[in-house]
N, C-alpha and C positions, 0 to 999 in steps of 0.2 A: 677342117680343123681336127687334129688328132687328139685322142683321149689322153695321150701322154703329156700334152701341153698343160693340162690342168693340175693344180697342186692336190696332194693327197689330203683327204679328210682325216684329221688327227684322231677322231673317235672310232671310225670303223673302216678307214682307208677306202671309202667308196668313191667312185668317180662320178663326175657330173657331165652328162653327155649332151644336154640341151640347154637352150637359153632359159626356158621355164624353170628347170631344176636349179640353175644358177641363181635366179631371182628368189626362189623359195629358200635356198640355202642362206643367202644374204639376209633375208627377212628373219629367219630363225636365229642367225648369229646376233642380229640386233636385239632380238628378244632376250637372248641369254645374257647379253651385256647389260641390259636394263636390270634384269633379275640379280646379276652379280653386284651391280652398284647398290641396289637396295639392301642386299644382305651384308655388304661390306660395312654398313653403318654400325654393325654390332661387333666389329672386330676388337674394339677397345675394352670390352667387358670380360669379366673373369668366367666366361662360360666356354667350354670347348665344344666346337661344332664338328660334326663329321663332314668330311669332304663330300661335296655333292657329286654323285656319280649317276649319270643318266645315259641311257642309250637311245638313240633316235632311229627309228625305222626309216626306210627309204621313203622320201616324200614324193608323192605323185600328184600331179595337179589334176584332181578329179572333180573338184567343185568350183563354184563360182568365187569371185573375189569377196563377195559378201560373207559367205560361210567361212572362208579362210580368215578374214578379220575377226569374225566372231570367235573362232577357235583360239586365236592368239590372245584376245582380251580375256577369255575365260581362263586360259592357262596362266596368264599373268596374275589374275586375281587369286587363283589357287596357290601359286607360289608365294604371294604376299601373305595370304592367310596362314600358310604353313610356317613361314618365318616368324610371324607375330605370335603364333601359338608356341613355337619353340622358345621364344624369348618373351614370355608373358610378363616378366618383371620389368622389361624395358618397352612395354607396349606403347606405341605412339598412335594417338588418335588424331586423325586429320579432321579439322573442322571446316565446314563450308563457310562461304562468305556470309550467308544468312545467320548461321549460328554465332559467328563472331560479332555481327552487328547486334544480335539480340543480347549477347553477353555484355557488350558495351552499354547498351541502353539500360540493362538491369543494374549495372554498377552505378550509372548516373542517377537512376531513380531509387537508389537505396534509401530506405525509410530513415527519417530523422531519429526514430527510436533506436534503430540499429546503430546509427552513428553515435548516439549518446551512450549506448551500452558498450560499444567498442572503446569509446574514450574512457569510460569508467574503468573498464577492465585494464586498459593500458596504464591508467593512473595508479591502479592498485599494484600492478606489476612493478612499476617504477618505485613505489613506496617500499615494497617488500625487498627490492634489490638494493636500494640506496640507504636503507635504515635497518635498525635492528628489530623494528616492529614487525610482527607477523600477522597477516590477515587471514583468518579462517572463514571461508565463505560457506562452509557446511554448517547447517543448523543441528546442533547436538542437544539431545534431551539430557538434562541433568537428573541424576537420581535424587529423589526426595530425601530431605534430611530426616533425622530421627524425630525432631520436633513436629514436622509436618505429618509424618506417619502417625505419631501419637495423637495429634489433634484430630485427625480423621477418625481414628478409632473412638476417641472420646465423643465426637459429634454423633457417630452412629449409635452410641450407647449413652446418650446424655441423660436418659431417664434414671440411670444408676448413679449419677453424680449427686452427692449430698451437699457439697459446699465448694465454693471457689475462693475461700479465704487464702491469703498470701499468694494468690496467683497474679502475676504482673498484668498490667492493663493490655499490653500488646497480645498476650496469649488469650486473654478474655475476648478481645476483639476478633482474633482469628477463629476461636471456637464459635463465637456468635455468628460470624459470616458463614461458617460451614453448616451450622444447624439451620440458618435461614435458607441456605441453598437446598436443604432437604425438605423445606416447607413444613417444619415441625416446631417452629418457634411458638412458645406459649407463655402463660403467666408465670409458671413455675421457673422456667429458665430466666425470665426477666428478673425475678426476685433473687436468683443466684447471682446475676450480673451486678445488681446494685448493692449487694452486701459488702462490707469492709471498705466503704467510702471510696469508690474508684473515681478517677478524674475523667474517665471516658465511659459512656454508655452507648454502645453501637448495636443497633438492631435493624437489619436490612429488610425484614419481613414481619411486620406487626399486624398481619391481616386478622389473626385470631383474637387480638386484644379488643376489649370493649371499653366503654367510657369509665366505668367504675374501676376497672383494672388499671387504667392509665392514671387516674386520680391517686390511687393508692401508691403507685410506683413513684409518682412525682413527690408525694409527701414523705415517703420512706427513705428516699435517697439523700445523700449528703449534698445538698445544693450549693454549699459554700465552696467545696473542693471540685465540683463538677465543672469541667471546661468544654467538653465535647459531648453533644447530645445528638444522636442519629436515630430517628424513629421513622424510617421509610415505610410506605404503604400502610400508614395508620389511619386510613380514611374513615373507618367506622368509629374510631375512638377519639380522634382529634376534632372535637366539636366545641361550640360555645359553652355548653353545659360543663364539659371537662375543664376548660380553662377557668371558668367562673368559680367552680368548686375548688379548684386548686388554689386560686389566689385568696379565697376566703380563709383557707387553712394556712397558707404560707404567703403573706403579703409581700415579702421581700423577693420572692421569685428566685431567679438564678443570677446572683450578683457577679459570679466569676465566669459565666458562660461566654466562650469566644466563637464556637462553631455550632451551628444549628442546621439540621437537615430534616425536613418534613416532606420529602418527596412523595407524591401521590396522596396527600391529605386532602381529599376532595370535599371534605366538610369544613375545612378551615375558612373562616370569613375574615373580612377586613377588621372587624371589631376584636376578634380573638388575636389577630396579629398585632394590633395596637397594644393590647395588654401584655403580650409577650415582649414586644420591643421596649416597653416602659420598664419591665422588670429585668432586662438583660442589657445594661448599658455598655458592656464591653464587646458586644458582638462584632466580629470581623468577617465571617463567612456565613452566608445564608443560602440555603438551597430550598426553593419553593416550587420546584418543577412539578407541573401537572396538578397544581392546586386550582381546580377549575372555578371555584367560587370567588376567588380574588379578583378585584377590579383595578382600574388605574389608581384608585385611592390607596391601595396597598403599596404601590410604588412611591406615592407621595409620602406615606407614613415612614417608609424606610429612608427616603431621601432627607426628610426633615430631621429624623432621629440619628441617622448614621452617615450622613452625607460626607463628612470629613474624616471618617474612620473606617468605613467599610472597604474591604479589599476583594471580596468575592461575592457575586450576586448571580443567582440562576432563577429566572422566572419563565423559562421555556415551557411551552405547552399550557400556559395559563390562559385558557380560551376566554375567560371573563374579562381580560384586559383588552378592551376594544379601542378603536381609534378615538383619541381625545386630545384636545389642544394642550392639556397639561402634561401629557406623557413626555414630550421632548424636554420641557423645562425641569421636570422631576429627574430625568436621566442626567441632565446637565449638572445637577447638584453633587453628584458623586465625583469626588476629587481624586481618590486614590485607588481606583479599581484596578486590580491585576487580572481578574477573571470576570467575564460577562457572558451570559447566555440568554438570548432572547429568541431562541429557536421556536419556530412555529407561531409566532405572534402575528396576527393580521394587522396590527397597528404599526408594525415596523416598516418603514420605507426610507428612501434616500433622504428626504427632508427631516424625518424624525431624528435620525442618528447623526446628521451632518454636524450640528453644533457640538455634540459630544465628542466626535472624532477630532474636530478642529482644536478643541481647547482642553479636553479631559482624557485623552487616550495616549499621552506620551509614555506612560509606564504600563500600558496594557500589554499583557503577555499571552492571554488566552481568550479567544473570541469565538462564539458560535452564533451563526446567522442561518442555520439550517431551516429549510421550509418557510423562509420569509419571502413569499412569492413576489412582493413588490420591490425587492431590492434589485438594482440594475448596476451597470458598469460605473455609474457615477459614485455609488457607494464604495466600490472597490478602489476607485481613484483616491478617495479620501483615506481609505485604509492604507494604501501604499504611500500616501503623502505624509500622514501624521502618525501612524502606528509603527514606528521604527523598531520597537523592541518586541514586536509580536513573534511568538514562538509556535503557537498552535492556532489554526484557523479551520473552522467547519463551515463550508458553503454548499452543503448537500442539498439537492433538489431545488436549485435556483434556476428556473427556466429562462429568465431574462438576461442572464449573463452571456457574454460573447468572449471571443479570444482576447479581446482588449483587457478584460479583467485579469487574466493571467499575466499579461505584460505589466500592468500596474503593480500587481503583487510582487512580481519578480524584481522589478526595479526598486521597490521601496522596502520590502520586508526582508532584509538580509539575514536576520537571525531565525527565520522560520525553520522549524524542525518537523512539524506535522501539518499536513494539509488534507482535508477530507473534501472530495469533490465528486462524490457519487451522483449519478443521474443528472448530469449536466450536459450542455451542448458543446463542450470544448472539443476542438479537433485533436486528433491523436498527435499530429505534428506539434501543436502548441504544448501539449502536455509533456511530450518527450523533450522539447527544448527547455521547458521549465525544470524538468528533472536534471538535465545536463547542467544547467546554470547553477542550481542549488548545490549540486555535487562539486562543481568547480570552486565555489566560494567557501567551501568547508576547509 
């Protein structure tokens, strides 16, 4: 065979003289074709590529087939890597079959919470695009008003205040709360609050008051116009002696009082509560949280006196109210309760509250059963079945509840706006489904 019979190599016009050289040349031509096909995928992009110019040296078959294949594969990978680096904006990542399978499994096992979150986000986007209403998901702190800044300054310098005459009740209330937060509430500030016949006396921290101070305050205030009386943490001063001395001087008591809060009055007894209830016939809201000396008899007193008028009752944390057969019947007497808190009472279980939920809870909007360890799913079923107007529910630290409880609440309480369920055994999936459902019905 003559050398002139072989075609010229377009790159270096070299001749192929042996069969081995012909095989190697065909192999290299195939490799170049593969490389050109790979790079041709980027021709439609707005990136100018330099024409690839390469020179190939004479190929001599000096190694085994194994090393030749190895060199070819390595050159192919190098060319591919170079092309990908050159077009980094069009980088194509090839996934193995295992990675594709893992991604599919990951999508299938996507958590219910993420699904709920995505659904909520999609709904908000639809609302923002189809209506004029704008939804701002960023929490922005508002600058305090001039009234708030002034109230803070006055609270920090309340010792310099000489009188609160002509000051509106809502500003007195704000000032009282701010001073109570500083822990400096004393008799002098209390005397300033009761002057000029206010309709509200609000004191959140009465720790420093003693019995005689409270008697003097009760006698000096305008009891006819007084409608709201808040004396929280008055444990040392709210005793039988204080109440008896007050009613000796003022037998008529508080004829216009509608709201009474004595939270933390650990010396308040059933007898003292009886005298207060007799002198306040218009009471509608009573807060007796953490009054540890009260017993089930206190609940019976309130039920007999205010069963048809009381709208709010809080007896949470009253450890003296033990299990008694009269507890359920007394609770049943309250006909118009909107708010009820029995948090932490050992006497509360499914049987105790069953009759109340069945017949007296149609207008109940706020309920707290926190730390009532005997409450189970049965109680939640009654809540979902009968408390249709419930807006706020606290079921914190109820170990006996299961996921069924969330289902009962979800199906029945369509107006629910606040749900506290800290330290429970609910599964995350159930909680996320509840969040999604509540958002969808809004």
